[in-house]
DRENDO-1510 file (C-alpha; in Angstrom, 1 decimal, always signed):
<recs>
REC; n; res; u; v; w
REC; 1; MET; +0.0; +0.0; +0.0 .
REC; 2; PRO; +1.4; +3.4; -0.9 .
REC; 3; ALA; +2.5; +5.6; +2.0 .
REC; 4; ASN; +0.0; +8.3; +1.3 .
REC; 5; GLN; -2.9; +5.8; +1.6 .
REC; 6; ARG; -1.6; +4.5; +4.9 .
REC; 7; GLU; -2.0; +7.9; +6.5 .
REC; 8; LYS; -5.8; +7.8; +6.4 .
REC; 9; LEU; -7.5; +4.4; +6.3 .
REC; 10; HIS; -11.2; +3.6; +6.0 .
REC; 11; ILE; -12.1; +0.1; +7.0 .
REC; 12; PRO; -14.7; -0.6; +4.3 .
REC; 13; MET; -12.0; +0.3; +1.7 .
REC; 14; ILE; -9.5; -2.3; +3.0 .
REC; 15; VAL; -11.7; -5.2; +4.0 .
REC; 16; PRO; -12.3; -6.4; +0.4 .
REC; 17; HIS; -8.5; -6.8; +0.1 .
REC; 18; LEU; -8.2; -9.1; +3.2 .
REC; 19; GLN; -9.0; -12.7; +3.7 .
REC; 20; GLY; -10.8; -13.9; +6.8 .
REC; 21; ARG; -10.0; -16.9; +8.9 .
REC; 22; TYR; -13.5; -18.5; +9.0 .
REC; 23; ARG; -15.3; -16.5; +6.4 .
REC; 24; GLU; -14.4; -15.0; +3.0 .
REC; 25; ARG; -13.7; -11.5; +4.6 .
REC; 26; PRO; -12.8; -10.6; +8.2 .
REC; 27; HIS; -15.2; -8.8; +10.4 .
REC; 28; MET; -14.7; -5.0; +10.6 .
REC; 29; LEU; -14.3; -5.2; +14.4 .
REC; 30; ARG; -11.3; -7.6; +14.0 .
REC; 31; VAL; -9.8; -5.2; +11.4 .
REC; 32; ALA; -10.2; -2.3; +13.9 .
REC; 33; ALA; -8.5; -4.3; +16.6 .
REC; 34; ALA; -5.6; -5.1; +14.3 .
REC; 35; LEU; -5.3; -1.5; +13.4 .
REC; 36; LYS; -5.1; -0.5; +17.1 .
REC; 37; GLN; -2.3; -3.0; +17.6 .
REC; 38; LEU; -0.5; -1.5; +14.6 .
REC; 39; GLY; -0.6; +1.9; +16.3 .
REC; 40; TYR; -3.5; +3.5; +14.5 .
REC; 41; ARG; -6.2; +5.6; +16.2 .
REC; 42; GLN; -9.7; +6.3; +15.2 .
REC; 43; ILE; -11.0; +9.7; +14.2 .
REC; 44; ARG; -14.3; +10.8; +12.9 .
REC; 45; VAL; -14.7; +13.5; +10.2 .
REC; 46; TRP; -17.9; +15.5; +10.4 .
REC; 47; SER; -17.4; +18.0; +7.6 .
REC; 48; GLY; -17.4; +17.8; +3.8 .
REC; 49; ALA; -18.1; +14.7; +1.7 .
REC; 50; ASP; -16.8; +12.5; +4.5 .
REC; 51; ALA; -19.5; +13.6; +7.0 .
REC; 52; GLY; -19.7; +11.0; +9.8 .
REC; 53; ARG; -17.1; +8.6; +8.4 .
REC; 54; ARG; -14.5; +7.0; +10.7 .
REC; 55; PHE; -10.9; +7.0; +9.6 .
REC; 56; TRP; -7.8; +5.4; +11.1 .
REC; 57; ILE; -4.6; +7.4; +11.3 .
REC; 58; PRO; -1.2; +6.5; +12.7 .
REC; 59; THR; -0.6; +7.7; +16.2 .
REC; 60; THR; +3.0; +8.7; +15.4 .
REC; 61; PRO; +3.4; +11.2; +12.6 .
REC; 62; LYS; +5.9; +10.3; +9.9 .
</recs>
């Protein structure tokens, strides 16, 4: 994944690219838990076209 796409992740955008253990795709809660372990934190954007969407950003800026 390119570096500029890793700065702001949206779970529904990355789930289709993952393979689940027991189903075809992993559950979004499991993906969120994995992102937390990787050092991402959740934010919610309330303005513009992304109104109400949750995004995951790295906790340490690069």
